[in-house]
C-alpha positions in Angstrom: -63.1 -88.1 72.5 -66.4 -88.6 74.4 -66.9 -90.9 77.4 -70.4 -92.3 77.6 -71.7 -94.2 80.6 -75.4 -94.7 79.9 -76.5 -97.4 77.4 -79.4 -95.3 76.0 -77.0 -92.4 75.3 -74.6 -94.8 73.6 -77.4 -96.3 71.5 -78.6 -92.9 70.5 -75.1 -91.7 69.5 -74.4 -94.8 67.4 -77.8 -94.7 65.7 -77.1 -91.1 64.6 -73.7 -92.1 63.2 -75.2 -95.1 61.3 -77.8 -92.8 59.7 -74.8 -90.7 58.5 -73.4 -93.9 56.9 -70.4 -94.0 59.2 -68.5 -97.2 59.5 -68.4 -98.2 63.2 -65.7 -100.2 65.0 -65.8 -101.7 68.5 -63.0 -102.9 70.6 -64.4 -104.6 73.7 -62.1 -104.4 76.7 -62.1 -104.6 80.5 -59.7 -101.7 80.8 -56.1 -101.9 82.1 -55.1 -101.2 78.6 -51.7 -102.3 77.1 -50.0 -102.6 73.7 -52.1 -105.5 72.8 -55.3 -103.4 73.0 -53.6 -100.6 71.1 -52.9 -102.9 68.2 -56.6 -103.5 67.9 -57.3 -99.7 68.1 -54.7 -99.0 65.4 -56.3 -101.6 63.1 -59.8 -100.2 63.8 -58.6 -96.7 63.0 -57.5 -97.9 59.6 -60.8 -99.7 58.8 -63.5 -97.5 60.3 -64.8 -93.9 60.5 -65.7 -94.1 64.2 -63.8 -96.1 66.8 -65.5 -97.1 70.1 -63.6 -98.7 72.9 -65.8 -100.3 75.6 -64.3 -100.5 79.1 -66.3 -102.8 81.4 -65.0 -105.2 84.0 -67.7 -107.9 83.5 -68.5 -109.6 86.8 -70.3 -112.5 85.1 -67.2 -113.9 83.5 -65.2 -114.2 86.7 -65.2 -117.5 88.6 -63.4 -116.1 91.7 -64.6 -113.1 93.6 -61.0 -112.3 94.7 -59.9 -112.2 91.0 -62.7 -109.8 90.2 -61.8 -107.5 93.1 -58.1 -107.5 92.2 -58.7 -106.7 88.6 -57.1 -103.3 87.9 -59.4 -100.3 87.2 -58.1 -96.9 86.1 -60.5 -95.2 83.7 -58.5 -92.0 83.8 -55.3 -93.7 82.7 -57.0 -95.7 80.1 -58.8 -92.6 78.7 -55.5 -90.7 78.5 -53.9 -93.6 76.5 -56.8 -93.8 74.1 -56.8 -90.1 73.5 -53.4 -90.4 71.8 -54.9 -93.0 69.4 -57.8 -90.9 68.1 -60.5 -93.0 69.7 -63.9 -91.3 69.2 -65.9 -92.8 72.1 -65.2 -94.7 75.3 -68.2 -96.7 76.5 -67.8 -97.3 80.2 -71.1 -98.3 81.7 -71.7 -99.2 85.4 -72.5 -102.9 86.2 -76.0 -101.8 87.3 -76.7 -100.4 83.9 -75.7 -103.7 82.2 -77.2 -106.1 84.7 -80.1 -104.2 86.1 -82.7 -105.4 88.6 -84.4 -108.6 87.4 -81.7 -109.4 84.7 -82.2 -113.0 83.8 -81.2 -113.5 80.2 -77.8 -115.2 79.4 -76.2 -116.3 76.2 -74.7 -119.8 76.1 -72.6 -121.1 73.2 -72.6 -124.9 73.6 -69.7 -127.2 72.8 -67.0 -124.7 71.9 -67.4 -123.2 75.4 -67.2 -126.4 77.3 -63.5 -127.3 76.9 -60.1 -125.7 77.7 -60.9 -122.5 79.6 -64.5 -123.5 79.9 -63.5 -126.7 81.7 -61.2 -124.8 84.1 -63.6 -121.8 84.5 -67.2 -123.1 84.5 -69.6 -120.3 83.4 -66.9 -118.0 82.2 -67.9 -118.1 78.5 -71.6 -117.6 79.4 -70.5 -114.3 80.9 -68.4 -113.5 77.9 -71.0 -114.4 75.4 -73.7 -112.4 77.2 -71.7 -109.2 77.6 -70.4 -109.3 74.0 -74.0 -109.8 72.8 -75.1 -106.8 74.8 -72.2 -104.6 73.5 -72.9 -105.6 69.9 -76.6 -104.9 70.2 -75.9 -101.5 71.9 -73.3 -100.3 69.4 -74.1 -102.4 66.3 -70.6 -102.0 64.9 -69.6 -103.0 61.4 -66.4 -104.5 62.8 -65.4 -105.8 66.3 -61.8 -106.5 67.2 -60.3 -109.2 69.4 -56.9 -110.5 70.1 -55.6 -114.0 69.2 -54.3 -114.5 72.8 -57.9 -115.3 73.8 -58.3 -117.9 71.1 -61.2 -119.7 72.6 -63.0 -116.4 73.2 -62.6 -115.7 69.5 -64.0 -119.1 68.6 -67.0 -118.5 70.9 -67.7 -115.0 69.6 -67.4 -116.1 65.9 -69.9 -118.9 66.6 -72.2 -116.5 68.5 -72.3 -113.9 65.7 -72.9 -116.6 63.1 -75.6 -118.5 65.0 -77.5 -115.3 66.1 -77.2 -113.6 62.7 -75.4 -110.6 64.2 -74.2 -108.4 61.3 -70.7 -107.6 62.7 -67.5 -108.8 61.2 -65.1 -110.2 63.8 -61.5 -109.1 63.2 -58.8 -111.1 65.0 -55.4 -109.6 65.5 -52.1 -111.3 66.3 -50.8 -111.7 69.9 -48.6 -108.8 71.0 -45.7 -110.0 73.2 -43.2 -108.5 75.7 -39.5 -108.6 74.9 -39.2 -112.0 76.5 -42.1 -113.5 74.5 -44.7 -113.3 77.3 -48.1 -112.5 75.8 -49.3 -109.0 76.8 -51.9 -109.2 79.5 -53.2 -107.0 82.3 -52.5 -109.9 84.6 -48.7 -109.6 83.9 -48.6 -106.6 86.1 -49.5 -108.8 89.1 -46.4 -111.0 88.5 -43.3 -110.5 90.5 -40.2 -109.7 88.5 -38.9 -113.3 89.1 -42.3 -114.8 87.9 -42.4 -112.5 84.9 -38.9 -113.6 83.8 -39.8 -117.2 84.4 -43.1 -116.9 82.4 -41.0 -116.6 79.2 -40.9 -120.4 79.3 -44.5 -120.4 78.0 -43.8 -119.0 74.6 -40.4 -120.7 74.4 -42.3 -124.0 74.8 -44.9 -123.1 72.1 -42.0 -122.3 69.7 -40.4 -125.6 70.5 -43.6 -127.3 69.3 -43.7 -125.1 66.2 -40.1 -126.1 65.4 -41.0 -129.8 65.9 -43.9 -129.6 63.4 -41.6 -127.8 60.9 -39.3 -130.8 61.3 -42.0 -133.3 60.7 -43.6 -134.1 64.1 -47.3 -134.3 63.5 -48.4 -136.4 66.5 -50.5 -134.4 68.9 -49.7 -136.4 72.0 -45.9 -136.0 71.3 -46.3 -132.3 70.9 -48.4 -132.0 74.1 -45.8 -133.9 76.1 -43.0 -131.8 74.6 -44.7 -128.6 75.6 -45.5 -129.9 79.1 -42.0 -131.1 79.8 -40.5 -127.8 78.7 -42.9 -125.7 80.7 -42.5 -127.8 83.8 -38.7 -127.5 83.6 -39.4 -124.1 85.1 -39.9 -124.6 88.9 -42.2 -121.6 89.2 -44.6 -122.8 86.5 -47.6 -125.0 87.3 -49.5 -126.3 84.2 -53.3 -126.1 84.2 -53.8 -127.5 80.7 -52.0 -128.1 77.4 -54.2 -128.9 74.4 -53.7 -129.5 70.7 -57.0 -128.9 69.0 -58.6 -127.9 65.7 -58.4 -124.1 65.4 -62.1 -123.6 64.7 -64.0 -126.3 66.5 -61.4 -126.7 69.4 -62.0 -130.5 69.2 -58.9 -132.6 70.2 -56.9 -134.0 67.3 -54.6 -137.0 67.1 -52.5 -135.8 64.2 -51.9 -132.5 62.4 -53.5 -132.7 59.0 -54.4 -130.1 56.4 -56.3 -127.8 58.8 -54.7 -125.3 61.2 -54.1 -126.5 64.7 -54.2 -124.6 67.9 -51.8 -125.4 70.7 -53.3 -123.7 73.8 -51.9 -123.6 77.3 -52.8 -122.2 80.7 -50.0 -121.9 83.3 -50.0 -120.6 86.8 -47.2 -118.6 88.4 -48.3 -118.4 92.1 -51.9 -117.2 92.1 -51.6 -115.7 88.6 -53.0 -117.8 85.7 -51.7 -117.0 82.2 -52.9 -118.3 78.9 -51.1 -118.4 75.5 -51.4 -120.2 72.2 -49.9 -120.7 68.8 -51.4 -121.8 65.5 -49.5 -124.6 63.7 -49.8 -125.9 60.2 -47.8 -128.5 58.4 -45.9 -127.0 55.5 -46.8 -128.3 52.0 -43.3 -127.7 50.8 -41.9 -130.0 53.5 -43.4 -133.1 51.8 -45.1 -134.3 55.0 
């Protein structure tokens, strides 16, 4: 496994591998790796000849300076973990190599970026779209892997690659959860034990909505209120948003129809903000 810091060196190494007709896979991360990331690595290892994991804490996608400063960074630990999964390259550039002097070009994906996380974190997806575009241009992978936990990010990146004719297939992997149902996230490490236990209410609430749909409830407002009441039954939880939207466009819906629907939530436990989601579909066999 080789760790590369310089963009030019990364581009040169990837160009050589493409000339050898190697299939390249990229897993973009901000480090603080956990089992969710490893599920992406395992899938990439199955599909590609060369697996690249980028580790870059992207400053342009943070809305709060304190959040950026507190974000965990341990390249040594991350590298040790990745070595066990037969990763070929770690790409870990410095911020100055990505956003050099005079940097003034940003990528904005309209509409799909403006709601949910975008409404709560203005400018966040401009930062995400920009760094993902840079990484895809640097590495030019055949496949890039993302987790379903960041459902809106997935929608933004799919839109971006389609609109800008980027020849990379986006592979989305299911959410990996802790034993209590909490979606794996580097932010979980900042929760107290009490908060971490309490945060299980998020997935429990999403499952309650799923069960309701399976039993015939198709009204989005009813599902929203059901999830809200269940989450807010936990005193430590403070709801940021709950949304029932089309899974591709993220447009609000009134009633579940034939297309998959995303129920997305953001919930705070103290200063820690957690996101989660579930995809719902009415079952043809139910007769509804």
